Every structure is written in structure tokens, then in C-alpha cells.
C-alpha positions in Angstrom: 13.4 -1.7 7.8 11.4 0.6 5.6 11.1 -2.0 2.9 10.0 -4.6 5.3 7.3 -2.4 6.7 6.2 -1.6 3.1 6.1 -5.3 2.2 4.0 -6.0 5.4 1.5 -3.2 4.5 1.0 -4.7 1.0 0.7 -8.4 2.1 -1.6 -7.8 5.0 -4.1 -5.9 2.9 -4.9 -9.1 1.1 -6.5 -10.4 4.3 -9.0 -7.6 4.7 -12.2 -7.2 2.7 -12.6 -3.6 3.6 -10.1 -0.7 3.0 -11.6 1.2 6.0 -11.2 -1.9 8.3 -7.7 -2.4 7.0 -6.6 1.1 7.6 -8.4 1.4 11.0 -6.8 -1.8 12.3 -3.4 -2.0 10.6 -2.3 1.7 10.4 -1.9 2.1 14.2 0.1 -1.1 14.3 2.4 0.0 11.3 2.9 3.4 12.8 3.7 1.9 16.2 6.4 -0.2 14.6 7.8 2.9 12.9 7.8 4.8 16.2 9.5 2.0 18.0 12.3 1.5 15.5 15.0 3.8 14.3 13.7 4.3 10.8 13.4 7.8 9.3 9.9 8.9 10.3 8.7 10.9 7.3 9.5 8.5 4.5 8.2 5.5 6.5 4.9 7.2 7.4 4.4 8.4 3.8 5.3 5.0 2.4 2.8 3.2 4.7 0.1 5.8 3.8 0.7 5.6 0.0 1.0 1.8 -0.1 -2.2 1.3 1.9 -4.0 3.1 -0.8 -2.1 1.5 -3.7 -2.7 -2.0 -2.3 -6.4 -1.5 -2.7 -6.0 -2.1 -6.4 -4.7 -5.6 -5.9 -7.9 -7.4 -5.4 -11.5 -7.0 -6.6 -12.7 -6.5 -3.1 -9.9 -4.2 -1.9 -11.7 -0.9 -2.2 -15.2 0.5 -2.2 -15.9 0.6 -5.9 -14.2 -2.7 -6.8 -17.1 -5.0 -5.8 -19.5 -2.9 -7.8 -17.3 -3.0 -11.0 -16.6 -6.7 -10.5 -20.2 -7.6 -10.0 -21.3 -5.7 -13.1 -18.9 -7.9 -15.2 -16.5 -5.2 -16.4 -13.6 -7.4 -15.5 -13.1 -11.0 -14.8 -11.2 -12.1 -11.7 -8.0 -13.2 -13.5 -7.5 -9.9 -15.3 -8.4 -7.9 -12.2 -5.7 -9.8 -10.2 -3.1 -9.7 -12.9 -3.5 -6.0 -13.6 -3.9 -5.2 -9.9 -0.6 -7.1 -9.2 1.1 -5.2 -12.0 -0.1 -1.8 -10.8 0.7 -2.5 -7.1 4.2 -3.8 -8.0 4.9 -0.8 -10.3 3.8 1.7 -7.7 5.7 -0.1 -4.9 8.9 0.0 -6.9 8.4 3.6 -7.8 7.8 4.6 -4.2 10.7 2.6 -2.9 13.2 3.9 -5.5 12.3 7.2 -7.1 10.1 8.3 -4.3 12.7 7.8 -1.5 15.4 9.5 -3.6 13.1 12.4 -4.4 12.1 12.8 -0.8 15.7 12.8 0.3 16.5 15.4 -2.5 13.9 17.9 -1.3 15.0 17.5 2.3 12.0 15.6 3.7 14.4 13.4 5.6 18.1 13.2 6.2 
């Protein structure tokens, strides 16, 4: 269930042009799903929180500075999306594997 919530957080961000709008509208929904299910609370909340920020690197309009950098021509759209996909995928894998094991090791959840 934690990985399904993480996947939903990443995919839904693509539909929003504003990180603030995305967090303000989708975070309560994601946290409601976490509260209504039987998933461990701390890792699920932290994963949603971290992946909401990490997913802002996926698109050129995903965060506040992205449109400024893109408009100035520092990156073209293809390289932004390919590097953004790589960074988002890498962080997602790290959080879902090493992060969860580490959080369990330090006693964040049982």
C-alpha cells in the first residue's frame, strides 16, 4: 500500500502546473488515504512528503524556478524531462528501498 501511495503521488504531480497547488490539493487526500488504511503511519507520511518535493524535478513546470530556467534556455524540454525522470526514479527507488530499511533500523516504525 505504501508503494501504491508513492506511485500515485508521483503520477498525479504531472497534472498540476504549480507545486503549491499540488501540495495544497493532493496532500490532504494522500494523508486521508494513509489514515484510513492500515499502513505504518510514519514511513507513509514521510514518503508522501519527500516524493511530493522530488516529483517537482520531473517537469519544467513542476516547481517555482523551473519555468524561469526553462524560459531562459538553459535546458531544452527533452533533456529536462529525461534528466527529471532519471532523478525522480532514482530518488523514488532510494526512498522505497534504502530509506524504508533505514527508518525501520532507527526505530521510526515497527
